[in-house]
Each structure stands twice: as structure tokens, then as C-alpha cells.
C-alpha positions in Angstrom: 27.7 1.1 2.2 24.3 -0.9 4.1 20.5 0.2 2.3 17.5 0.8 4.7 14.2 -1.1 4.1 12.5 0.4 1.4 9.9 -0.8 -1.2 12.3 -1.0 -4.5 8.8 -0.9 -6.5 5.5 0.9 -5.7 2.9 -1.2 -6.4 -0.6 0.7 -6.3 -2.3 0.0 -3.0 -5.4 0.6 -0.9 -6.0 0.6 2.6 -9.6 0.8 4.3 -10.2 4.6 6.4 -9.9 2.4 9.8 -7.2 0.7 9.3 -5.5 3.6 8.1 -6.4 5.5 11.4 -5.5 2.6 13.5 -1.8 2.6 11.9 -1.4 6.5 11.8 -1.8 6.3 15.3 0.3 3.4 15.9 2.7 5.4 13.9 2.5 8.8 15.8 2.4 7.2 19.3 5.4 4.1 18.2 8.4 5.5 19.8 10.7 2.3 20.3 9.5 1.6 16.4 12.5 1.3 14.0 12.9 4.4 12.5 13.7 3.0 8.5 10.6 1.2 9.4 8.7 3.9 11.0 9.6 6.0 7.5 9.0 3.3 5.2 5.4 2.5 6.9 4.2 6.4 6.9 5.3 6.7 3.4 3.3 3.8 2.4 0.1 5.5 4.7 0.8 8.8 2.0 0.9 7.5 -1.0 -1.5 4.8 -0.1 -5.6 5.4 -1.7 -7.8 5.6 1.2 -11.3 3.9 0.6 -14.3 3.4 3.3 -13.8 0.1 4.5 -16.8 -1.2 2.8 -15.0 -0.3 -0.7 -11.9 -2.8 0.2 -11.7 -5.2 -2.6 -11.5 -8.5 -0.7 -8.0 -9.2 -2.9 -6.7 -6.6 -0.5 -4.3 -7.4 2.0 -5.8 -5.5 5.2 -5.7 -6.0 8.7 -6.3 -9.3 9.4 -6.0 -10.7 6.2 -4.5 -14.5 5.9 -2.2 -13.9 3.4 -0.3 -16.3 1.1 2.8 -15.2 -0.4 6.1 -16.5 -2.7 9.4 -15.5 -1.6 12.1 -14.9 -4.3 13.5 -18.2 -3.5 10.1 -19.7 -4.6 8.9 -20.9 -1.2 5.2 -20.4 -0.3 4.7 -18.3 2.8 1.6 -18.2 4.7 0.7 -15.7 7.4 -2.4 -13.4 9.0 -1.3 -9.5 9.3 -2.1 -8.1 12.1 -1.7 -5.0 14.6 1.7 -5.9 16.9 0.0 -6.3 20.4 -1.3 -9.5 18.4 1.4 -10.6 16.5 3.0 -14.5 17.2 5.1 -15.8 14.4 4.6 -19.2 15.6 1.1 -19.2 15.1 1.3 -17.5 11.8 0.5 -13.7 13.2 2.9 -11.7 11.3 2.7 -7.6 12.5 2.3 -4.9 10.2 5.3 -2.9 11.7 7.6 -5.8 11.0 9.3 -5.3 6.9 7.3 -8.6 5.8 4.3 -6.6 7.6 5.0 -3.2 6.2 5.6 -4.7 2.8 2.8 -7.1 2.2 -0.5 -4.1 3.7 -2.3 -2.8 0.5 -1.0 -4.9 -2.1 -3.6 -7.3 -3.7 -3.5 -10.7 -5.3 -1.1 -11.0 -8.0 0.7 -7.5 -7.0 5.0 -7.9 -5.9 7.0 -6.1 -4.4 10.9 -6.1 -3.6 12.4 -4.3 -1.0 15.9 -4.0 0.8 17.2 -4.7 4.5 19.1 -2.4 6.8 21.7 -5.8 5.7 21.9 -4.9 2.3 19.7 -7.7 1.7 17.8 -8.0 -1.1 14.0 -9.4 -0.4 10.7 -9.9 -3.1 7.4 -11.3 -3.1 4.8 -12.0 -5.4 1.2 -11.9 -3.4 -1.2 -15.5 -4.4 -3.8 -15.5 -2.7 -5.6 -13.7 0.0 -8.5 -14.6 2.7 -10.1 -11.9 3.8 -12.0 -12.2 6.7 -13.5 -8.5 6.8 -15.2 -8.8 3.1 -17.9 -11.1 1.8 -17.3 -10.4 -2.1 
């Protein structure tokens, strides 16, 4: 039996008001969005602690953050988390509407998470560094 993409472990997450609003609009208007990813993103938005944009800690992954993480295989990966229209894997820009993007949004440096893809493969990552252009701290 195939398991859906989902977070296996629910690390606490923080999302700024602006990102939460834009992601909610995208979620509500994205008719072509994968149903499982849509549900997962909706769950993440629903459980996130929403804070004013100026109060999002510098270590939290938000839209526009550049993130370095370690995969379950021990490989280091680096990408900028972007909205779907700005995605370009060749340029290191990962859409928030991908399994990795949904997994990363709202996590902080040092946090990890696990998930299963629809084909039943398990994945895990640990956030090593967050470079956040929105924060001066």
C-alpha cells in the first residue's frame, strides 16, 4: 500500500503573517496542486504559530530564505525557498509547493523532519543553516 507525502514528525514551526497569507491564497486557488501536497501544506499552515513578519526569528525558514540541509543519506543540499512562479531547480530555487518545500517552510536551524512520498520512500532532513534576507538579526 502506498503512503502519502506527509510529515512524520511534527516539529514546531513559525510562519510570518505575509507568507501565511500568500500561501493560503495560493493553496485556495491552486486547482492543479497535488491533492496530497495541498492537504499537507494546509495542515502546516493550520498548525503554524503565525507571527508579525518583523518577529520571525532569523533562524526560521521563510519564503526567500536560502537553506542548507542534510539529507538522510548525509548529503548537504542548498536551495532558496520560493513561490511557484519563481521556481528553477537549476538555479537552486525550490518551490514551496514541492515535497521539499512543504517540508522546509517554518522549520528552524537544527530542526529535522521525516516524510514519506507517494511511492512509499522515506525521506529525512536536518536544517543546518538558514540565510534569511528578511532579517537583520
